[in-house]
N, C-alpha and C positions, 0 to 999 in steps of 0.2 A: 427520734432518738428510737432505734425498736433494740433494747437491751435481751439478751438471754439472761433470765432469773436463774438463778441457783436454789434450791433450800436450803438451812443449814440443818444441816447431819444431824443436828441434837432436837430438831423438830418428830414432833408423834403426828399422826393426821389429825388435821383440824387444820380452824380455821385464825391458830396464833403461833405464826411461823412468821422465822426473818426468813428476808429471799435477799439474794446479792449479784451483782455485778460491776463490771468495771471496763471504763473507758478511757482512752487518753489521760492516764494515770491520776483518773478518778475512782472513787467508789462507789456506787450506789446502792442502798437501804430502801426497801420495804416493805411492807405487811403482807402476807397472805390474803388476809380480807379483806382488800383493795389494793390490789398490786400496782395499779395501774392511779393512784391517788396518790397522798404525798411519796413524796422520794426522797431522802435527804442524802445531799451527796457533800461527801469527804474522800481530801485528800490522804495520799497513803501516812504521815505522820500524825495527821489527826486521828485517822483510824486506831492505829496502832497505839495513840494514847484512849481513846475508848474501849478498845478491848481489853486493856492493863486494869485499867476500872471495874469493866466488868470482874474481871477474871478475881480481883481483889473482894469485889462486894459481893460475890456470889457463895448462895451456902455450901457448902460441902457434903455431896451427898454420898 
């Protein structure tokens, strides 16, 4: 698998970024500090649930 990673639009420059890629109905997440290290794979419903929790828990700026 050679995914095309896209950096989060909320990421500033540095090593604390989330990268996302998709393939065959699966969403892949990794961090910019080690993009070839641990990759979290999620199906769309699970990814949507993760985003809902993150949006609910994140502080408003």
